[in-house]
C-alpha positions as CSV (number, residue, x, y, z in Angstrom):
1,M,-118.4,-242.1,139.2
2,R,-120.7,-239.1,139.7
3,S,-119.8,-238.8,143.4
4,F,-116.1,-239.0,142.6
5,V,-116.4,-236.0,140.2
6,W,-118.4,-234.0,142.8
7,W,-115.9,-234.9,145.5
8,T,-112.9,-233.9,143.5
9,A,-114.4,-230.7,142.1
10,P,-113.4,-228.7,145.2
11,L,-109.8,-229.7,144.6
12,Y,-109.8,-227.4,141.6
13,V,-110.2,-224.5,144.0
14,V,-107.3,-225.8,146.1
15,F,-105.0,-226.2,143.0
16,V,-105.9,-222.7,141.8
17,G,-105.3,-221.2,145.2
18,A,-101.9,-223.0,145.6
19,G,-100.9,-222.0,142.1
20,L,-101.7,-218.3,142.7
21,Y,-99.9,-218.4,146.1
22,E,-96.8,-220.1,144.5
23,T,-96.6,-217.5,141.7
24,H,-97.3,-214.6,144.2
25,F,-100.5,-213.8,142.4
26,T,-98.8,-212.9,139.1
27,V,-99.6,-214.5,135.8
28,T,-96.7,-216.8,134.7
29,L,-96.4,-219.5,132.2
30,A,-96.6,-222.1,134.9
31,L,-99.8,-220.7,136.2
32,L,-101.3,-220.6,132.7
33,V,-100.3,-224.3,132.2
34,L,-102.0,-225.1,135.5
35,F,-105.2,-223.3,134.5
36,A,-105.1,-225.1,131.1
37,V,-104.7,-228.5,132.7
38,L,-107.5,-227.8,135.2
39,A,-109.8,-226.5,132.5
40,A,-109.2,-229.7,130.5
41,F,-110.0,-231.9,133.4
42,G,-113.0,-229.8,134.2
43,L,-114.3,-230.3,130.6
44,L,-113.7,-234.1,131.1
45,D,-115.7,-234.0,134.3
46,G,-118.5,-232.1,132.6
47,L,-118.6,-234.6,129.8
48,I,-118.8,-237.4,132.4
49,L,-121.6,-235.8,134.3
50,T,-123.6,-234.9,131.1
51,N,-123.3,-238.5,129.9
52,L,-124.3,-239.9,133.2
53,Q,-127.3,-237.6,133.4
54,A,-128.4,-238.7,129.9
55,L,-128.1,-242.4,130.9
56,R,-130.1,-241.8,134.0
57,A,-132.8,-240.0,132.1
58,R,-133.4,-243.1,130.0
59,L,-134.8,-245.8,132.2
60,A,-134.0,-249.3,131.1
61,T,-137.3,-251.1,130.6
62,A,-136.3,-253.7,128.0
63,P,-133.3,-255.9,127.7
64,E,-132.2,-254.0,124.6
65,D,-132.2,-250.8,126.6
66,L,-130.0,-252.4,129.3
67,T,-127.6,-253.6,126.6
68,A,-127.4,-250.1,125.0
69,A,-126.9,-248.5,128.4
70,R,-124.1,-251.0,129.2
71,A,-122.4,-250.2,125.9
72,R,-122.7,-246.4,126.6
73,L,-121.2,-246.9,130.0
74,E,-118.3,-248.9,128.6
75,R,-117.6,-246.1,126.0
76,L,-117.8,-243.5,128.7
77,S,-115.4,-245.5,130.9
78,R,-112.9,-245.8,128.0
79,T,-113.2,-242.0,127.4
80,V,-112.5,-241.3,131.0
81,L,-109.6,-243.7,131.1
82,F,-107.9,-242.5,127.9
83,G,-108.8,-238.9,128.4
84,G,-107.6,-238.8,131.9
85,A,-104.3,-240.6,131.0
86,A,-103.8,-238.2,128.0
87,L,-104.5,-235.1,130.1
88,G,-102.3,-236.4,132.9
89,A,-99.4,-237.1,130.5
90,A,-99.8,-233.7,128.9
91,G,-99.8,-232.0,132.3
92,L,-96.7,-233.9,133.4
93,S,-94.9,-233.1,130.2
94,A,-95.7,-229.4,130.6
95,V,-94.5,-229.4,134.2
96,L,-91.3,-231.2,133.1
97,L,-90.7,-228.8,130.2
98,L,-91.2,-225.8,132.6
99,A,-88.8,-227.4,135.1
100,I,-86.1,-227.8,132.5
101,A,-86.5,-224.3,131.0
């Protein structure tokens, strides 16, 4: 999961560049929505990396530690799944609203 986050991080730069190019380097509502969605996904990525680092810092030496680490990973995966789906739906809704208006 960590390598996926690091691999997709450069895409933020591509999206920002494409958004600025499309709006001719002017601040528009569409550009602000793009920045908001990218910022929200960036926060989700930061949360993932922080939690993975915390899990990595605690070495599992006992069966209880392994069980606790597995439970934390399951919670993190649910956060990623539901958070990503919610942010994706919000971004799609914003794009559709902008397209209609």
